[in-house]
N, C-alpha and C positions, 0 to 999 in steps of 0.2 A: 504494500500500500504506500502511496506517496505520503511523505511526512507533511504535517501542517506547514503552510507557507509562513515565513517570518513576517511578523507584523510590521508594517511600514506606514508612514504618514501618506495617505492618498486622498485624492479628491473624492468627495462623496458621490459625485456624478461621473459617469463615463465620459470620455472625450467625445465631443459633438462633431468634430470634423478634423481634417488635417490641420496641422499648425502652419504658421508662417503665411497664412492667407491662401494656401493652396486649395483649389476647387475640389469639392467632394464629387467624385465621379461615379461612385458605386454606393449609393445610399442604402441599398438593400442588403449590403454585406457588412457585418460588424465583426471584426476580428478580436480574438483574445489570444495572446501568446503565453503559453505555460512556462513559467520561469524555471521550474525544476529541470535539471540537466542542461538547460539552455544557458543559464547564468544571467545575472542582472545586466551586465555590460552588453552582452550579445543581444539580449532581449530589447534593450533600449535602442541599440543600433537598428535592429530589424523593424521595430515599431516606427522609428523615424523614417526609414526607407519606404515603408508602406504608406505612411501619411504623405510623403512627398509625391507618391504616385497616385494620390487621390483616394486611398482607402481609409475607412474609419477604423481606428484601433482603440478598443476599450481598455482602460486601466483596471477596471473591476469586472470580475466575471459575474454576470447577472443574466436574467431572462432576455435582456436586450441583445445579447451576443448570438450570432448565427453560426460562426465558424471558430472552433477552438483548434489552435495549432500547437502541436507538441513535437519535441525532438528527443529521440532516444529513450522515451518512457515506455515501460511495459504496458500493454493494453489492459491487463486485468487491474493493475494498481491505479492506472489513470481513470478507468471507469468507476472503480470503487470510490475514488476521491470525488469524481463528478456527482455520483449518486448521493454522497454524503453532504453535498452543498445544498440539497433541497431544491434544485432547479426544477421549474415546471415545464420546461421546453426540451427535456432530454430526448423525447421521441423525434423531434425535428432538428435537433442540434447536429451539425456536421463536425465530427471529431476527426481531425486530419493530421497526417504526417507532414513534416517540414517540407517534403518534396512538393506538396501542392503549393505551399507558400513561395518556394523558389521558382516554380513554374509560372506562378502568377506574376511575380516581380519581373521575370524575363519577358513575359508577354505584355506586361503593362495593363493587365485586366485580370479579373478572376478566372483562373484556368478551369477548363471543363473537368468536372469531378470524374475520376476513374477509380476502378477497384483498388489499384495500387496506392491511391492517396488515402483511403479510408482506414481508420483504426477501429476495427470491429470489436464490439463488446464480447468478451469470452465469458459466457455465463457459467456459473457453477450450480451445483444442486441446491446450494443454500440460497441462491438468488433467483431461482425460477422453479416453477412446478414442471417437472419433466414428464412428457408423455411416456407411457409404458407400452412397449410393443415386443411381442415374442416372435422372433423370426427364425426359421430353420436354416441350418447351414447349407441345405440343399435348395437350389433355385427352383427345382421341380415341385417343391412344397410351398413356394411363396407365390402370391398373386402380384404380378407387376404389370400395371397398365402403361399406356404411352405417356401418362402425366408424370413428370419427374420433378420432385420438390427439391432435389439436391444437385442440380446441374453444376453449381459452382464447384462441387467436389468431383462429380462423375466425369465432367469434361476434363478436369486435370488428370484424373486417373486414366482416362482413355489415351491421353497424350503420352503419359508415362508407359502404359502398356504397349502402345505402338512403338515407342522408342526402344523398349526392351525386346520387342519382337524383331525389329530391324537388327538388333545386336545378337539375336538368337539366344537370348536369356529367357528360356521358356518358363522357368519357375517364377521369376519376378513378373513376367508378363501376365501369367495366370493369376498371380496374387492380386495385382491391381484390377484385373477384369472381375475377379470374384468380389473385391471390395466395391467396385462400381455397381455390380449387380445387386449387392445387398442394399446399398444406399438408394438405388432406384425403386426398391420395394418399400422403403420407409414412407408412410403416408403423410409425413409432415417434414418441414425443413429442419435439419439438424443445426442448432444454433450454439451448441456447446459440446465439448468432448464428453461431459458427464452424460449427456443424452444418448451418446453412442456407446456407452460403457458395456451394455449388454448385447450389442450387435455382434453377430459372428463374422468371421473372415476379415477382421480389421487388425492387421499386424502393426508392429512398431513403426515401420516405414510409412504405412498409409495414415496412421494416426498423426505422425509428425507432419505430414503434408496437410492434413486437415487442420491441425493447430495453427500452422503458418497461414493458411487461407483465412481462418477465423480472425487471426490477429492483424494481418496486413491486407486482406482482400485478394491475395493471389499467392501462388507458390513460386518462390524464386527458382526452384529446381525446374519447374515446368517452363517458366519464362526463359531460362537458359536453353532448354531444349528447343523451344520455338525459334530461338535466334541462331540455332546451330545450323551451319551450312549443310552438313551431311544429312541431317534429319529432313530438311526441306527438299533436298535433291532426291532422296529416296521416296518421299511422298509424291513428288512430281513424276518420277519415272514409273512408280507402281500405279499411278493413275491411268497408265496406258494399258488397255486390254491385252492380256497375254504376257505382261511383264511382272514377274514376282520379285520378292525381296532379294533373292540371290542374284538375279540378273541386274537389278537396280544397283546393288552393291558393287558388282563387277564394273558396271558403267561408271559409277562414281569413282572407283579406284583407278579407272582408266583415264580420268581427267575430264569426263563429260559433265557439263553443267546445265545444259538446256536440251529440250527435245530436238531442236534443230541440230545440235551436236551429234545426237544419236542417229539422226537420219543421214547426216553427211559424212559420218566416219566410215571410211572404206573397209575397216577391219570388222565391222559389225554386219552380220548377216541376219536380217529379220526373218522370222518364220511367217507363215501365212496369217496366223492370228495376230501377231504384232503389227504386220502391215495394215491389216484392217483396223487395228486399234489406233494407229497413227492417223490413218485416213479419216476416221470418224471421231477423233479424240474430242473435238469441241462439243459434239453432241453427247457422246456416251459418258463423258466425265462429269456431266452435270446431272442434277437430280431428275428423277422421273416422278410425275405427279400421279395421284390415284386415278384421276380422270383419264390420263394417258394409258395407265395400266388396264383400265376397264375397256378403253377403246381397242387396245390390242387383243384383249380377251374376246371381244365381239368378232374381230377379224379371224382369229384362230378357231373359235367355236364354229363359225359359219363354214369355214373351210373343212374342219374335221367332220362336221355333221353332213356335209356334202359328199363325203367319202363313205361314212358309216352313220346310219341313224342311231346306232347304239353308243356312239362316242361319248365319253364323259370327260369334261375338262373343268379343272378347278384352279383358281388363283391361289398361290401359296406365298411363302416368304413373309416379309414385313407387312405387305398389304393385307394379308389374311389376319395378321395380328392387329390391324387397325391403324397402321401408320399411313400418313398422308403423302409421304415421299420415300423413295428408295433409289438405289443406284442401278438396279436392273429389275426385270419382271420375271417371276418363276411360275410355271404352270405344270400341273400333273395331268397327263392325258392317258386314258385307258379305255377299255371296252370289256364288257362281260363275255365277249366271244373269246374263249380260251386260246392263247397263243397268237392272237391277232394284233396285239398292242404294238409290236415293233413294225409290222406292215403298215399299220395305221399311221405311225409316226413318219415313216418314209414317204407315204402318200401325201401327208400333210406338207412336208418339205417341198415336194414336187408342186403342190398346189400353190404354195407361197411364191415359188420361183416363177410359175406361169403368170401369176398376178403382177410380177415385176417389183415386188416389195422385199425380196430376199437379197440383202446386201452382203451377207456372209453366213456360212454354215460350217460348223465343225460337228460332224455326226459320229457318235460312238455306238457301235453295235452292242447288243446285250451279251454279257458274259455270266448272267445269273444262272447258277447251278446249285440247287438246294442240297445236293449230295456233298458239296464242298464247304458247306456251312455247318456250324457257326465258325466265324473267324475269332480267334482268341484275342487278337489286337484289332482295335477299331480302325477301319479304313475311311479316310475323308471322303472318298468318292464311292458311291454304291455301284452295283453291277448291272443296273437296268439300262435299257436303251435310252439314249438321250441325245439332244443336240443343243449346241450353244450357237445362238443366232444373233445377227444384227438385222433388224427389220426397219423398213421405211414406213413412218407413220405420218399421214397427212393431217393437216390442220382440221379439215372437214370431218375427220373420223373421231374427233375428240370433243366431248361435250364441253362447251366453253372455250374451245381452242387449245392449241399447244401452250405448254408452259415455256415462256421465253425469259431469259435473263433480263433484269431491269436495265433499261437504257440500251439494250442490244437488239437489233432487228436487221438481219442480213437480207431480208426480202424473200427468203425461201418460204414455201408453203408446207414444208415437211421437216422432220428431224429423224435422225437415226436413234434407235433404242436397242439396248442389249436385252435379249430374251432367252431364257433357258426353258426347254420343254423336256420333261422326263416321262417315260412310258413304262410303268411297272405293271406286272400281271395283276388282275383284279384281286386275286387271293392275297397279294402283298400290298394292296392299295392303302390300307389303314396305316401300316408301318411306314410306307413311303410318305404319306400325307403328314404324319406326325414329324418325321425327320426333316422334310422340306419346309415345314411351317416355321421351325425355329422357336425362339432365337437360338443362336449357336451355343450360348452358355446354358440356356435352359436344357437343350438336348444333351450337352456334356454332363450336366448333373443328373439328368434322367438316366443316362447309361451308368453313371457312377453309383446312383442309388440302387439300380437293378443289380449291379455286380456286388456291392458291399452289403446291402441289406437283404437281398433276396436270393443270392447265388444264381443270378440269371444274366444272360448276355443279350443286350438289346442293340439293334441297329436298324437301318432302313429296310432290311429284308425280313426280319422276324424277331421273335423273342424266344430264346432257348433257355429251358429250365435245366440247370446242371444237376439238380437233385433227381428229377424224373427222367432226365436224358431224353427230352422231347421238345419239339417246337409247340408253342401254345398258339392257338388260332385266335384271330381277331377280325371282325368285320368292320368295326368302328374304332376310333381312337379311344372311346370310353372303355372298350374291352381291354385295351392295353393298360390303362391306368388301373383298372380293376385287378388284373393279373398281378400288378406290382403292389397292390394294397394302398394305392394313392387315391385321394379325392380328385375327381376330374377337374381340370383347369381349362377354361375356355381359351381359344386362341388369342383373344384380345387381352388376356392377362398373362401371357407368356413372354413379355418383353423384358426378359432378364438381361 
């Protein structure tokens, strides 16, 4: 806690304006400089500087003050001192780091308030009534909607996870993804570390990042990553369809720094997927809207049903979980006609090509063989027939028109969109639907729960009971949850 200020002879009223006849330029901003750690001499100099630039600087901290500026004081002690003064405007008072003051002096006006400027109140259990919530360590037992009350933490964790992924530090990457998943499930904003004390999957590193964000409004570790040249280059290169982290790292180590460098370097031989990725990068690197996904669904459904009246098509991925935007669009295509699903997929690709909307196709034939399952280790890609496509979507095929970047209009009436279509056999449909709906972390924990709690192996192909030594049947996702002894969670609540 900050010690009481030394008593001095002060005016009973705050300063009404800058001294020496300087005009008051910002009457709505009243500053108070905290002397503790700053020192009386430096405080006097800074107050004189601010007044000379047209700022109001108060000598007494009262409800008239709008901005409190502190230097090198701990957030908890500073806020305890402020609460002890009995001020009635604490809820609207801006408590700021000296960096905001120096920015303001440099600009000659009150600087725009940013997260890095604010000194957030770090509440303790003694200073607030903490909500109580019991969350499982398994994401598959938590309900997570698209509404995130803790983006200030989860956004930072996602940057750290991605950075560790680029460095192939899988353990640390997973730790931050698990922490982000937990905080997305919390139905209220975490405002103090005490409120997070009972939450699972928050280790020392994640809590240290949270504490830093609570105190300063940002994580300096994250800010350092965001300013890192390697991180930014790897993000840029991996935004190209067909370029993974290893290829991106190779390009970076080779001295490449722009997409143009990669295209012009004679030593780089792009594969077909990467060529398509570069050709349509401007379109497929930006978000796809729900309206665009539904428009593509109508096109593919009409083509599939024109081939077979029994065709079944469902939108999966983030859009099935209720998201409004995604980076691509995933569909499951099947038919009750046994063994006809792969033929249906091939015919669909031919139909899209004849319509002139197929810009790229990477087709993978089915390698599904139940006799070779289950797999002891989980494979990222399932064995069903599938194709990775880039399709041309016209403005007229989307309700409300195409989603265009603000301020950008190249005059085209269409855009390219990444689309994945997977064709599982109907008897495997429920497992494939569950797997392709996601989220990735929800599915990871679902498999972990099956293995550790039930001695079962789960993937997109089926559910193997290691005790009974048999595959368990499921016609619907609900059947899979029931086999695992889990309460069914709707797709809209799987955004872990």
